[in-house]
N, C-alpha and C positions, 0 to 999 in steps of 0.2 A: 491248438490254435487260439485259445482264450488266453492262455498263458502268455503268448506271443502278442496279443493285442495289449493285455494288461501291462507287459513291459515296455511296449512301445509308448502307449500311454503316461506310464510313469517316467520314461526319460524325456518325453515331450515337455511333461509338466516341469521336471527337473532344468531342463535347459531353458524352458520359457520364464521361470519365476523370477530370474534377475531382470529381464527385460519389461517385465509387468511391475516390479518394485518402483514406485515413484518416490520422489523426494517427498519429505512431510510438508515441504513448504510449495509445493506445486499443486495447482487447482484452483477453482473457483474460491472467492474469499469475499465475506461482508464483514464490516466492522462499525464500531462507533468510537467517536474521539471526543477529547475536550482537552483544554491547557490554556495556556497564556499567550496572549496577542498583542501585538503592538505595531500600530500602522502610522508611519512616519510620513512628513512630507505636507502636501498642501491640503490633506484630508483630515478633519477634526475627528479624533478616535474617541467615541462616547463610552467605550466598554473596552476593558482589558482582557476579556474571558472570549473564547472562541469554543464551539461545539460542533460536530457535524458526523455524516457518514460518509463511507466510500465502499466501492465496490470494485474488485478487479480479478484478474486470471495471471497465475504464475506458472510457467513451464522450466524444468530443469533442461538446460540446454548443453551441458556438459557436468561431467559428475562435480556436485557440490555449488555449480553455478545456476542461479535462478535469474531468469529474465520476466519481466511481466508488465502488463498495462494496468490502470487504475483510472477511475472517476471518481471525483470527490463533490461534496456539497456542504458548506459550511454557513452557519448563523442565518437560517432561514427566517427569522423572527424579526430581526433588527437590522439584518443588512444581509446581502447575498454573496456568495464567494463559491463560483463554480470551478473546477480543475478537472484537467485531464492530464495523464502524462504518463511516463515509463519508469522503471526502476530496473536495477541491476544489483543482484546480491550476492553473496558467498556464504554458505552454510558453515559457520565454525565449529558446530558441534551437532550432535544429532537434534539438539531442541533449540538452537540459536542461529540466528540468519542476520547478517549485518547488510546493509544497502545502502545505495545511493539513488537518487531520483531525479527526475527533470520533466518539465512540462508547461502548460499553459494555465493561465487563470483568469477569470473574469471576475472583477471586484464591483461591486453596486453598492456603495456606502449608505443607501437608503435616506440619502438627504436630497436635496437639490444640487447636488454636484454630479458632474457626469460619470458613467461607468467607465472604469479603467481595465485595461487589459495589460497582462504581463506575463514575463516567463519566471517560471518557479523551479528552484532547486532546493535540495535539502539530502537527508540522510538519516538513518536510524538502526534500530534493534529491534528484533522480533523474536520472540520467546514461546515456544510452545508450552502449553499448562498441561492439558490432558486430551487425548483424541484430537479433534479438528479445532478446539478452543485455543486462542493464543493471545497474548500482551504485546504491546508494542510502546515504544517511547520513541520521538523522532523530531528533528528540528527542521523548519522550512523556511526559505525566504523568497519572497516574491517581488521581483522589481517591476513595479507598476508605472505604467506612462504618467505624464505629468508629474514628475520629479517627486513620486510618493512610492513607498515600500513596505511590505510588511513581514514582520518577524513572527514565527510561531513555534511554541514549544509544545508539543502534544503527547498524551498517553492515550492508548485505545486499548478496546477489547474487540475481539473479533473470532469468527468462525470459519474454517476451511471446508469445504462441501466435499 
């Protein structure tokens, strides 16, 4: 009876292992970002540097296809830029994910100008370094109300839990 129970447990483990094996790009993640920033239009841009944090959750919906949601916060000391959005990616190799993203941003130029809302689109490449540690590079464009826009080229370092 013991041998039969061990055989059933071994078979169940063998069958269940592929289902439990998640993509290395799935799960909760947190990251820091920095890069170049250019705000165009009616807003006077005092700096061409951006920095921030992001947190999100990604899931594999089909083999090699990743979908996720994220929240971002940029430039909290000189101006504030809050964003929320979704991303869709494809795993090119075991360590490389390419993705596109779209969402909403609320830009506060920290001057007497009004806060602006806008639609944000972009794309990037994420690469696993070791374990849950990853790096990324991405481009974002935000179409802000009031005839203004924002271009960002970012690099980031993050950890997937």
